[in-house]
C-alpha positions in Angstrom: 24.9 99.7 22.7 22.2 98.7 25.2 24.1 95.5 26.1 27.3 97.4 26.7 25.4 99.6 29.1 23.9 96.6 31.0 27.3 94.9 31.2 28.9 98.1 32.5 26.2 98.6 35.1 26.5 94.9 36.1 30.3 95.4 36.5 29.8 98.4 38.7 27.4 96.5 40.9 29.9 93.7 41.3 32.7 96.2 42.2 30.4 97.8 44.8 29.4 94.4 46.2 33.1 93.5 46.6 33.7 96.8 48.4 30.7 96.2 50.7 32.0 92.8 51.6 35.4 94.3 52.3 33.8 97.0 54.5 32.0 94.2 56.6 35.0 91.8 56.5 35.1 91.5 60.3 31.4 90.5 60.5 32.0 87.5 58.2 34.6 84.7 58.4 37.8 85.3 56.5 37.2 82.4 54.1 33.6 83.5 53.3 34.6 87.1 52.8 37.5 86.2 50.6 35.3 83.9 48.5 32.7 86.6 48.1 35.2 89.3 47.2 36.9 87.0 44.7 33.6 86.1 43.1 32.4 89.7 42.9 35.6 90.9 41.4 35.7 88.1 38.9 32.2 88.9 37.9 33.1 92.6 37.5 36.0 91.8 35.3 34.0 89.4 33.1 31.2 91.9 32.7 33.6 94.8 32.0 35.4 92.6 29.4 32.1 92.0 27.6 31.3 95.7 27.7 34.7 96.6 26.3 34.1 94.4 23.3 31.1 96.5 22.4 32.3 100.1 22.9 35.3 102.4 23.2 37.5 102.1 26.4 36.8 105.7 27.5 33.0 105.2 27.4 33.0 101.9 29.3 35.3 103.2 32.0 33.4 106.4 32.5 30.1 104.5 32.7 31.4 102.0 35.2 33.0 104.5 37.4 30.0 106.8 37.4 27.6 104.0 38.3 30.0 102.6 40.8 30.3 106.0 42.5 26.6 106.5 42.6 25.8 103.0 43.8 28.6 103.2 46.5 27.1 106.5 47.8 23.6 105.1 47.9 24.7 101.8 49.5 26.7 103.7 52.1 23.8 105.9 52.9 21.1 103.2 52.9 22.9 100.1 54.1 25.7 101.5 56.3 23.8 104.6 57.6 26.6 106.9 56.4 25.9 110.6 56.0 27.0 112.8 53.2 27.1 116.6 52.8 25.3 118.5 50.1 28.6 119.1 48.4 29.0 115.3 47.9 25.5 114.9 46.6 26.1 117.7 44.1 29.3 116.0 43.1 27.4 112.8 42.4 24.9 114.6 40.2 27.7 116.3 38.3 29.3 112.9 37.6 26.0 111.5 36.3 25.5 114.6 34.2 29.1 114.2 32.8 28.3 110.6 31.8 25.1 111.7 30.1 27.0 114.4 28.2 29.6 111.9 26.9 26.8 109.7 25.6 24.9 112.5 24.0 26.7 112.6 20.6 26.1 108.8 20.0 22.4 109.2 20.9 22.0 112.2 18.6 23.8 110.3 15.7 21.5 107.3 16.2 18.3 109.4 15.6 
């Protein structure tokens, strides 16, 4: 289960990296940006495939989307100097809490 979580987080990181490159496409050359986006998306798909081999589809998708959302918000705030309202920060916390709740039954059963 731990490897599934690591592969899912890695996949989310790759998806966010691809998105950051797309956001800054004009600052790079078209060829360089296209290569980086392709590599990041290929990495995301490979890591997601590995995670899907270890766990149920619903769990993997929820974990990837939650981490991708959290990481995108943090990168936007820290790297792109974007600002977010309190409502959006609370929404992020609710997403993270939702992921934790979905994982709770498997943690309880393992103990």
